[in-house]
N, C-alpha and C positions, 0 to 999 in steps of 0.2 A: 504493499500500500504506500502511495507517495505521501510526502509531507503534508500537502494541502488537504488531502483527505483525512490524514491523521489528526490534524488540527481540530476538526469538528468533534472529535471524541473527548476533547479536554474542556474543562471549565476554567477558562482563562479570565482572570479577574484583573482589570485595570484599576489600580488604586489611585485614581486621580479624578478630580472634578474639572480638569482643564478641557474645554471644548476643542482646543487645538490638538491635544493628544488623542482625543476620541476620533477626530476627523482623520488623522494620520493612520490610526489603526484600522479604521474602516476602509480607507483608500488602499491599504495594503491587503485587504481581504482577510484580515485576522479576526475571527469571531471572538467576542469578548462581552463581558458585562462589567459595569462599574460598581465599585464599592469603596467608600471613602471613610477613613477613620481619622479623627483629629490627631495631629502629631506636632510636637514642638519642632520649630525650625531653627533652634539655636545651635551653635557650634563653637568650638574653641577659636578664639580670635587669631591665634598664630597659625591656623591650619591653612595649607595651600589650597587654591581653588579646586584643583583636581580632587583633592582629598575631601573637601567640603561636600561636593555633589555626591561622592560615593558614601560619605558618612550620612548625609541626609536621606538618601534613597534606602539605605540599609535600615535607618531608624524607622522609616515609614513601613518597611516590610516586617519589622518585628511585631507589628500590631495584628498580624494575620495568622497566628499560630493555629487557631481553630479551623480556619479554612483549609489549611495545609494538611489536616488530618485526612482529608478526602484524597484517595490515590490519583484522581484525575484533575486535581486543582493545580493551577499555575498562577502565581501572583506576580504582577508586574508593577513596580513602583518607579518613579522618576523624579528628578529635581533638576531645575535649570537655574544658573546664575549668570549674570553679566558682570564682566570685570573690565575696568578701565584704569590704566596706570597703576595696576596692582591692587586696586581697591574694588571690593565687591559692591555692586549697586543692586539693592534689593527692590522689592515692590514699593511704589510710592504710597505715602499715607493720604495724599490728597492732591489737588490740582497744582498747587505751588511747588510741592516737592517733585511732582511729575515734570513740571516745566524745567526746573533746575537740572533734573537728570538728563532730559533730552538736550538741553542747552550744553551740558557737559559732553555728551556724546557727539554733538554736531561737529562736522568738519574734522572728525577724528576716526581712528580705527579702534575698535574694542573687541574683546573676546567673549564668546558664549560657550559655556561648558554645560553639558547635561550628563548626569549620572543615571544609570538604570540598574535595577536589581531584579533578577528573575529568581523565583523560588518554586521548587517542585520537589515534594517529598523531602529528602534530606540533602538536596542539591541547592547550592546558592551560586549564582553567577552575577558578578558585579563588574560593570564596565562603564566607560564614559566616551563621549565624543566632544570635539572642539572645533569651533568655527570662528573665523575672524570677519567682522563686519565693518565696512567703512561708509560713514554718512557723509554727504556733501554738507556745505554750510547751510544752515536753516535759520530763517529770520523769526522774530518773535511772533508775527502774525501766523506763520505756518505752524509753529509749535502750539500756539493757543488754539488754532483751528482744530488741530488733531486731538488735543486733550478735551476740548469742549464737545466734539462730536463723537469720539471713540472711547473716552473715559478709560484709559489703559491702566487702571489702578490694581488690577490682578496680575500684572505682567512684570517680570523682572526687567529692570532698566526702563520701565514706563513706556514700552512700545511693542507693537506686534508687527513682525516683518510682513505678515500676510495682509496687513491693513494699508490704508491710504499712505501713511508715512513711509512704509516700506517700498511702495511703488514709486513715489516721487522723491524720496530722500536718500535711498541707499545706492551708492555708486558701485560697490563690489562686495562680493562674499567669497571667502576662501574656506572650503569645506562644505558640509552638508546644510542645505537649506532647511529640511525638516528639523535638524538639530536646533536651529535658531528658533524654530516654532515651539520646541520643547520636547521633541522625541526623535532621536536618530533611528528612525523606523527601519532603515536598511540593516543596522546592526541588531536591532530587536528581532527582526525576521531571521537573520542568520543564526543568532544564539538560540532562538526558539527551535529552529530546525535541528541544531545540535543536541539540544536538551531532549526533544521528543524522539529523535532517532536513537539516542543513547538509551532512552527508557525502553 
């Protein structure tokens, strides 16, 4: 039986409320259901960005011990951060903080890291992906327009690459576009195939 048919035999749980991650999983024809449990997103201040995303996605995965008792259950967790000049830029608390975040990213290149954890029975696979994103210069009117219309308060770095600001403001991307959206779905697919074929 090939992998795509095998997928349908598993209860794949996406532990994320992100509509972007759901859309990417659907686009990859990966069957899943969503289940979210509140998790602290705090981490040690001296931790490197790559370790931060791995740490946070593992912390999210720790909440699903009961689901993993089922032999057909696979849990997928993810966490995405934006990094500029070595500083992690989290989700904005409101419009003014979002404005300052986007203003900081404008006319610069920043990094996007996404960590993913796959859990199945006693197996745990943790990996990450990295992309570099370059914005052109953005004026205040453009930034205010985007914030007022799209309200990007649930997004790391205060922007969504798949929205208006991504189309008009991003000059180049090095690495995976889906990773910037919040899920390196090509790597998720590959690791899922390895996990299921191994099982």
